[in-house]
C-alpha positions in Angstrom: 23.1 -17.0 11.4 20.0 -15.3 9.5 18.2 -17.6 8.0 16.4 -17.7 4.3 13.1 -15.3 4.4 13.8 -14.0 7.9 11.6 -11.3 9.3 13.0 -7.9 8.7 13.3 -5.7 11.8 13.9 -1.9 11.4 15.4 -0.3 14.2 15.3 3.2 15.1 17.0 4.3 17.7 19.6 7.7 18.4 21.9 5.8 20.8 24.1 3.9 18.8 25.1 1.5 21.4 21.8 0.3 21.8 21.3 0.1 18.0 24.3 -2.2 18.1 23.3 -4.0 21.1 19.6 -4.6 19.4 21.4 -5.5 16.3 23.3 -7.9 17.6 20.5 -9.7 20.0 18.0 -9.7 16.8 20.1 -11.1 14.3 21.3 -13.8 16.6 17.4 -14.5 17.3 17.2 -15.1 13.7 16.2 -11.6 12.4 17.3 -9.4 9.3 18.1 -5.9 10.9 18.7 -2.6 9.4 19.0 0.4 11.3 18.1 4.3 11.2 19.4 6.9 13.9 16.5 9.4 13.3 12.8 9.5 11.8 14.2 11.1 8.4 16.2 7.9 8.2 13.7 5.6 9.1 11.1 7.1 6.3 14.3 6.6 3.8 14.5 2.9 5.0 10.9 2.4 4.7 10.5 3.7 1.1 13.2 1.5 -0.1 11.4 -1.3 1.6 8.4 -1.8 3.9 9.9 -4.1 7.0 7.9 -6.9 8.8 8.2 -4.9 12.0 9.5 -1.4 13.5 11.1 -1.1 16.2 10.6 2.4 17.4 12.6 4.7 20.3 9.9 7.4 21.5 12.4 9.9 21.9 13.9 10.9 18.7 15.8 14.0 17.6 13.5 16.2 15.7 10.5 14.1 14.8 9.7 12.0 17.6 8.8 8.3 17.5 5.1 9.1 18.4 4.5 11.4 15.7 6.5 9.0 13.2 4.3 6.3 14.3 1.4 8.8 13.7 2.3 9.2 10.2 2.9 6.2 9.0 -0.5 4.7 10.4 -2.1 7.4 8.1 -0.2 6.6 4.7 -1.6 3.5 3.0 1.2 1.7 2.3 2.3 1.3 6.0 -0.9 1.5 7.8 -0.7 -2.2 8.8 3.2 -2.0 9.5 3.4 -3.4 13.1 5.3 -1.0 15.6 6.4 -1.8 18.8 7.5 1.2 20.8 11.1 1.8 23.2 10.5 4.2 25.8 12.2 5.3 29.0 8.6 6.4 30.2 6.8 3.9 32.1 3.8 6.5 33.4 0.7 5.2 32.4 -0.4 8.2 30.2 3.0 7.8 27.9 1.9 3.8 27.1 -1.6 4.8 26.2 -0.5 7.7 23.8 1.5 5.3 22.3 -1.0 2.8 21.7 -3.5 5.6 20.7 -1.3 6.8 17.8 -0.8 2.9 16.7 1.6 0.9 18.3 1.0 -2.6 18.5 2.9 -2.7 21.9 5.8 -0.8 23.8 8.6 -2.0 26.1 10.1 0.3 28.6 13.8 0.6 29.2 15.8 -1.0 30.7 14.5 -4.1 29.4 16.1 -7.6 28.8 16.4 -8.8 25.0 15.0 -12.2 25.9 11.4 -10.2 26.7 12.1 -7.8 23.6 12.3 -10.6 21.3 9.4 -12.4 22.8 7.3 -9.5 22.3 8.3 -9.0 18.5 7.7 -12.8 17.7 4.0 -12.5 19.8 3.2 -9.0 17.6 4.3 -11.1 14.3 2.7 -13.8 15.1 -0.6 -11.8 15.7 -0.2 -9.9 12.3 0.2 -12.7 9.9 -1.8 -15.1 11.0 -4.1 -16.6 8.4 -7.8 -15.5 7.6 -10.6 -17.3 6.2 -11.4 -15.4 2.8 -14.8 -14.1 2.3 -17.3 -11.1 3.3 -18.7 -10.9 6.3 -21.7 -8.5 7.0 -23.3 -7.0 9.8 -25.5 -4.3 10.6 -24.2 -1.4 7.9 -20.4 -3.0 8.1 -19.3 -5.2 5.5 -15.7 -7.0 6.0 -13.2 -8.5 3.4 -11.1 -10.8 5.1 -9.2 -11.6 2.3 -8.6 -8.1 0.8 -8.3 -6.8 4.3 -10.9 -4.2 3.4 -14.0 -2.8 5.4 -17.0 -0.8 4.1 -19.7 1.1 6.3 -22.7 1.9 4.2 -21.0 1.0 1.4 -18.1 3.9 2.4 -14.5 2.5 2.9 -13.5 2.7 6.5 -9.8 2.9 7.1 -8.6 0.6 10.1 -5.2 0.0 12.1 -4.6 -3.6 12.0 -5.1 -4.5 15.6 -8.7 -2.8 15.2 -9.4 -4.9 11.8 -8.6 -7.9 14.1 -10.9 -6.9 16.7 -13.6 -6.1 14.4 -13.5 -9.3 12.5 -13.4 -11.2 16.2 -16.6 -9.2 17.1 -18.5 -9.9 13.7 -17.6 -13.5 14.1 -19.7 -13.6 17.3 -22.5 -11.3 17.4 -24.1 -10.5 20.7 -21.8 -12.5 22.6 -20.3 -10.8 25.8 -16.7 -11.0 25.8 -14.2 -10.3 28.6 -11.0 -8.4 28.4 -9.1 -11.1 28.9 -10.8 -13.4 26.6 -10.5 -10.9 23.7 -6.8 -10.3 24.6 -6.6 -14.3 24.3 -8.6 -14.4 21.1 -7.4 -11.3 19.4 -4.0 -10.9 20.5 -3.3 -14.4 21.1 -1.5 -16.1 24.1 0.7 -13.1 24.8 1.3 -12.7 29.1 3.4 -9.0 28.1 -0.2 -7.4 26.9 -2.3 -5.9 29.9 -5.8 -5.6 29.8 -5.8 -2.2 29.7 -4.6 -2.2 26.2 -8.4 -3.7 25.1 -9.9 -0.7 26.4 -7.4 1.4 24.2 -8.2 -0.4 20.8 -11.9 -0.3 21.6 -11.8 3.5 21.6 -9.7 3.9 18.4 -12.5 1.1 17.0 -15.7 3.1 18.1 -13.7 6.4 17.0 -13.6 5.2 13.6 -16.9 3.9 13.5 -18.5 7.0 14.9 -18.9 9.0 11.6 -21.3 6.7 10.4 -23.1 5.9 13.7 -22.0 2.3 13.7 -19.9 2.9 17.3 -22.9 2.3 18.9 -22.6 -1.7 18.2 -19.6 -1.7 20.1 -21.4 -1.9 23.4 -19.9 -2.2 27.2 -21.3 -4.6 29.4 -20.6 -3.0 32.9 -18.6 -5.8 35.1 -18.5 -8.1 32.2 -16.7 -6.9 29.3 -17.8 -6.3 25.9 -20.3 -7.0 23.1 -21.1 -6.8 19.7 -24.5 -5.8 18.8 -25.5 -4.4 15.3 
């Protein structure tokens, strides 16, 4: 039975049998579930109401799941929408591509519904965790934790939710070196499903966002140890 104020999951999958299976499993787990068979239906549903999480198939008719994820990350209304990609492609390069376009996690088919539900809950925990109000300053970067905004040299900087959490953590621990596993624990939380390679992907994305302002050098690689934030 669905409980009041259950997180809403939008399942975007072109195979009806998989949508039905996911709807059944997620509803039993206490989520509110909506369905879409392609990117257009998904965008129509999101226009009506932004879900709490998007479960998005990689291969869709017409606009692919990867292209849809990229488009959603460019729009202010859906920039922070958590996205988990469903893909039959297990190769490393496809996983990395999914993360680079903005996905928070990925699940390779075939998968167990128990594992999928665990990943969904982990992503939701990471996304909605509370942060202390106030402004943080480091070098040319100003981070507003309450407004979830970042400025560099007084210019607004658009960041995805994971990059925002990563920058927030770095700015809270200036000049300290953290290994990939430590960053996973502190930024992503205690989630055994996330690989350490994920950290590298989001570090690259954070640096890419900071690069036009010359602030990418703040995020430093410490050979054999991990990463350090040093304005």
